[in-house]
C-alpha positions as MATLAB code, in Angstrom:
seq = 'MSIVPESPYLVPFDGSFELAKASSDPPDDAAGKKANKDKLKALQAEMRELQQKLYASDGYSLLLVFQAMDAAGKDGTIRAVMSGVNPAGCQVHSFKQPSAEELDHDFLWRSATRLPERGRIGIFNRSYYEEVLVVRVHPEYLEGQRIPDMPVDLLQLWYERYRAIRDHERHLRRNGTVVLKFWLNVGKDEQKDRFLSRIDEPSKNWKFSSGDVKERGHWDDYMEAYEHLLNATSREEAPWYAIPANSKAYMRVQVAQVIVDALKAMNLEYPTLGDKEQARLDEMRDLLINE';
ca = [
     -67.413  -48.149   44.797;
     -65.803  -44.792   45.859;
     -63.517  -43.293   43.026;
     -61.582  -40.267   44.417;
     -58.016  -40.028   43.353;
     -55.565  -38.582   45.600;
     -53.999  -35.275   44.959;
     -52.684  -32.574   46.964;
     -55.111  -30.080   45.382;
     -58.620  -32.104   46.209;
     -60.963  -29.983   47.994;
     -62.004  -31.115   51.120;
     -65.616  -32.721   51.644;
     -66.016  -30.854   54.927;
     -66.411  -27.208   53.872;
     -62.946  -26.143   55.070;
     -61.369  -24.964   51.577;
     -59.881  -21.275   51.698;
     -59.250  -19.856   48.348;
     -56.719  -17.425   50.195;
     -54.757  -20.782   50.899;
     -54.424  -21.933   47.506;
     -51.918  -21.162   45.777;
     -52.035  -20.598   42.094;
     -48.080  -21.214   41.616;
     -46.467  -25.011   41.446;
     -44.577  -25.655   44.984;
     -41.088  -24.443   45.186;
     -39.853  -28.175   44.569;
     -42.007  -29.087   41.471;
     -40.345  -30.358   38.609;
     -39.027  -28.173   35.747;
     -41.450  -27.579   32.349;
     -38.992  -30.592   30.372;
     -39.835  -33.019   33.322;
     -43.441  -32.110   33.280;
     -43.693  -32.430   29.569;
     -42.174  -36.091   29.561;
     -44.337  -36.739   32.533;
     -47.233  -35.764   30.505;
     -46.348  -37.833   27.454;
     -46.300  -40.916   29.808;
     -49.733  -40.250   31.612;
     -51.142  -39.863   27.696;
     -50.100  -43.180   26.806;
     -51.533  -44.612   29.932;
     -54.604  -42.848   29.318;
     -55.028  -44.165   25.796;
     -54.816  -47.652   26.878;
     -57.272  -47.282   29.692;
     -59.626  -45.222   27.249;
     -59.880  -48.363   24.987;
     -60.749  -50.509   27.867;
     -63.586  -47.894   29.178;
     -64.648  -47.922   25.899;
     -64.860  -51.930   25.137;
     -66.279  -52.669   28.448;
     -69.235  -50.228   28.245;
     -69.901  -50.307   32.275;
     -68.757  -46.556   33.224;
     -68.518  -43.411   31.885;
     -66.381  -40.396   32.675;
     -67.377  -36.553   33.086;
     -64.616  -33.652   33.625;
     -65.920  -30.702   34.331;
     -63.206  -27.968   33.654;
     -63.993  -24.240   35.135;
     -62.073  -21.252   35.424;
     -61.443  -17.465   35.149;
     -60.602  -16.152   31.559;
     -56.874  -17.471   30.212;
     -56.249  -20.083   32.886;
     -55.824  -22.515   30.241;
     -58.902  -24.895   30.098;
     -58.883  -25.161   25.806;
     -55.421  -25.847   25.900;
     -55.081  -28.365   28.937;
     -58.165  -30.251   27.620;
     -56.354  -30.061   24.083;
     -53.157  -31.535   25.581;
     -54.179  -33.881   28.133;
     -56.605  -35.826   25.989;
     -54.206  -35.789   23.235;
     -54.080  -39.091   21.860;
     -57.789  -40.628   22.955;
     -59.601  -42.179   20.240;
     -62.489  -39.187   19.548;
     -64.472  -42.061   18.974;
     -64.441  -42.402   22.734;
     -64.645  -38.605   23.529;
     -66.810  -35.598   23.560;
     -65.997  -32.130   24.448;
     -68.881  -29.856   25.054;
     -68.633  -26.020   25.580;
     -71.032  -24.139   27.225;
     -71.836  -20.387   26.718;
     -74.515  -18.040   27.041;
     -77.568  -20.077   27.121;
     -80.335  -20.163   23.969;
     -83.979  -19.334   24.232;
     -84.779  -22.959   24.467;
     -82.212  -23.590   27.001;
     -83.490  -20.879   28.634;
     -87.345  -22.492   28.753;
     -86.019  -25.271   30.913;
     -84.348  -25.764   34.121;
     -80.500  -24.857   34.558;
     -79.386  -28.343   34.567;
     -80.977  -29.481   31.396;
     -78.734  -28.138   28.756;
     -75.928  -30.040   30.390;
     -77.868  -33.297   31.084;
     -78.674  -33.654   27.250;
     -74.704  -33.907   26.836;
     -73.800  -36.480   29.260;
     -71.350  -39.143   28.445;
     -72.601  -42.454   27.232;
     -71.446  -45.863   29.326;
     -67.769  -46.346   27.687;
     -67.447  -42.646   26.996;
     -65.508  -39.546   28.496;
     -67.494  -36.657   28.279;
     -65.453  -32.918   28.812;
     -67.442  -29.711   29.866;
     -65.653  -26.877   29.018;
     -67.408  -24.816   31.907;
     -70.811  -25.916   32.771;
     -73.843  -25.940   34.558;
     -71.489  -24.132   37.545;
     -71.871  -21.103   35.444;
     -75.295  -20.768   37.214;
     -73.847  -20.340   40.544;
     -70.922  -18.422   38.837;
     -71.663  -15.709   36.282;
     -75.051  -15.758   37.016;
     -74.224  -14.866   40.641;
     -71.696  -12.211   39.999;
     -74.443  -10.960   37.682;
     -77.972  -11.698   39.075;
     -79.485   -9.619   36.154;
     -79.320  -12.514   34.007;
     -82.086  -14.091   36.145;
     -84.598  -11.896   34.617;
     -83.974  -14.076   31.159;
     -84.438  -17.441   32.978;
     -88.395  -16.706   34.626;
     -87.954  -18.249   37.704;
     -91.166  -18.799   39.216;
     -91.293  -18.111   42.933;
     -88.066  -16.444   42.893;
     -86.528  -16.119   46.733;
     -86.279  -12.203   47.691;
     -83.019  -13.322   49.294;
     -80.771  -14.377   46.413;
     -78.427  -16.407   48.841;
     -81.565  -18.892   49.127;
     -81.342  -19.441   45.327;
     -77.542  -20.249   45.057;
     -78.182  -22.494   48.082;
     -81.103  -24.232   46.227;
     -78.696  -24.528   42.894;
     -75.753  -26.478   45.066;
     -78.293  -28.855   46.833;
     -79.665  -29.707   42.968;
     -76.286  -29.721   41.804;
     -75.129  -32.314   44.196;
     -78.250  -34.348   43.914;
     -77.681  -34.429   40.182;
     -74.150  -35.316   40.835;
     -74.943  -38.063   43.174;
     -77.652  -39.304   40.580;
     -74.625  -39.578   38.291;
     -72.360  -41.457   40.078;
     -74.889  -44.089   41.329;
     -75.821  -44.871   37.310;
     -72.007  -45.315   36.717;
     -70.813  -42.190   35.659;
     -67.939  -40.847   37.522;
     -67.541  -36.680   37.727;
     -64.181  -35.443   38.344;
     -64.130  -31.507   38.493;
     -61.141  -29.106   37.769;
     -60.775  -25.536   38.991;
     -58.071  -24.217   37.284;
     -56.781  -21.800   39.811;
     -54.850  -18.873   37.485;
     -53.517  -15.818   39.620;
     -54.844  -12.198   38.962;
     -51.204  -10.883   37.912;
     -50.914  -13.952   35.511;
     -54.267  -13.103   33.991;
     -53.023   -9.739   33.192;
     -50.286  -11.071   31.702;
     -51.879  -13.296   29.577;
     -54.523  -10.676   28.288;
     -51.425   -8.767   27.286;
     -49.883  -11.540   25.481;
     -53.033  -11.903   23.265;
     -53.335   -8.193   22.462;
     -49.329   -7.917   21.516;
     -48.877  -11.225   19.469;
     -50.627  -10.874   16.369;
     -51.222  -15.053   16.147;
     -53.010  -14.468   19.714;
     -55.375  -11.208   18.491;
     -58.441  -14.025   18.171;
     -58.345  -15.282   21.621;
     -58.728  -11.735   22.937;
     -62.232  -10.625   24.117;
     -62.702   -7.051   25.198;
     -65.689   -8.599   27.797;
     -62.763  -10.923   29.405;
     -61.129   -7.677   30.530;
     -64.382   -6.192   31.737;
     -65.040   -9.357   34.112;
     -61.778   -8.947   34.955;
     -63.065   -6.096   37.071;
     -65.628   -8.708   39.134;
     -62.242  -10.561   39.930;
     -63.245  -10.775   44.179;
     -66.914  -11.347   43.350;
     -66.169  -14.144   41.036;
     -63.365  -15.824   43.775;
     -65.828  -15.507   46.632;
     -68.543  -17.335   44.315;
     -65.801  -20.186   43.466;
     -64.835  -20.428   47.203;
     -68.797  -21.034   48.040;
     -69.252  -23.459   45.301;
     -66.528  -25.418   45.840;
     -67.263  -25.684   49.663;
     -70.933  -26.061   48.813;
     -70.403  -28.862   46.105;
     -66.974  -31.103   46.557;
     -68.263  -34.699   47.636;
     -67.003  -37.640   47.330;
     -69.504  -38.592   44.508;
     -68.029  -35.613   42.554;
     -64.748  -34.162   43.754;
     -63.014  -30.623   42.887;
     -59.765  -30.591   42.293;
     -58.144  -26.560   42.229;
     -55.283  -27.088   40.232;
     -52.662  -24.412   40.092;
     -52.767  -22.529   37.036;
     -49.710  -20.167   36.637;
     -47.749  -23.074   34.958;
     -49.478  -24.700   32.287;
     -47.157  -27.625   32.010;
     -47.285  -28.402   35.907;
     -51.422  -28.151   35.751;
     -51.467  -30.353   32.858;
     -49.724  -32.897   34.704;
     -51.949  -32.716   37.750;
     -55.171  -33.112   35.846;
     -53.706  -36.109   33.442;
     -52.735  -37.841   36.821;
     -56.359  -37.419   38.517;
     -57.735  -38.944   35.302;
     -55.545  -41.798   34.989;
     -55.738  -42.529   38.457;
     -59.358  -42.631   38.326;
     -59.636  -44.795   35.437;
     -57.286  -47.167   37.116;
     -59.699  -47.331   39.891;
     -62.458  -48.556   37.885;
     -60.433  -51.952   37.424;
     -61.355  -51.966   33.812;
     -61.045  -55.074   31.828;
     -61.918  -55.921   28.111;
     -64.799  -58.083   27.653;
     -64.144  -61.751   27.864;
     -66.376  -63.929   25.748;
     -68.510  -67.238   27.096;
     -67.827  -70.404   25.747;
     -70.560  -70.268   22.866;
     -68.934  -67.165   21.376;
     -65.627  -68.204   21.706;
     -66.619  -71.586   19.892;
     -67.976  -69.087   17.295;
     -64.629  -67.320   16.866;
     -62.796  -70.436   16.316;
     -65.342  -71.701   13.966;
     -64.868  -68.455   11.984;
     -60.976  -68.733   12.402;
     -60.937  -72.336   10.757;
     -63.211  -70.786    7.825;
     -60.716  -68.015    7.376;
     -57.735  -70.351    6.973;
     -59.276  -72.851    5.242;
     -60.703  -70.789    2.314;
];
């Protein structure tokens, strides 16, 4: 069964996505901040009920992948969208610089060990896509990976990794994991304003890292890498959504809507008992009443 929620921000599967045409701002006729907050509350309520059914039915799992430039709002979006979801049925993993153990395995290993179990929602705050983003922009990181038979032309390596990712995600989908991927598309000017806010407001100082500003100097390289990976890996088995991120309220509603629509498409139901199990329940009920 195909599960590809409709959205104006769905990255097409034919490789025709053009980043230059993907706006970081919501459309001119988008609802205001208050209306978006009200809509998000309604979607959160739907998600809570659907997540309970997902957990109870124990068939599908759902993997949500979030990628973005720094200050795009990944953490806040995950927190806001998943607010109220039962923590027992949800797992969040953030992927930073790989450890020595992780570097001794293939680039998909560390994320594969953190995939959600059946009935659960898994969230990757950054993911295996860092290996065709940060590593592509900074190929010197490849030295620590000790890859045998390294291609002379690194374009070949990136295309091999795209193929490995597509195969990996296709395998997950065949085995009941629905994969949805969100690129939070923040504009360069908006990122600058958010960085300045982190510097100027004491309550946000802890969020600021000088390394983020240094990476900003590679903006064009990152945009090129994003365009390539979105075209290479947005497929029916694991679609990408390029969500405008300059308005956090609008962005969160768009992400939540895609997730709710995917859960609805699973046609989830609470498990039903057979005759023997129902008779046993009736027996236990009589025992409790007649204590």
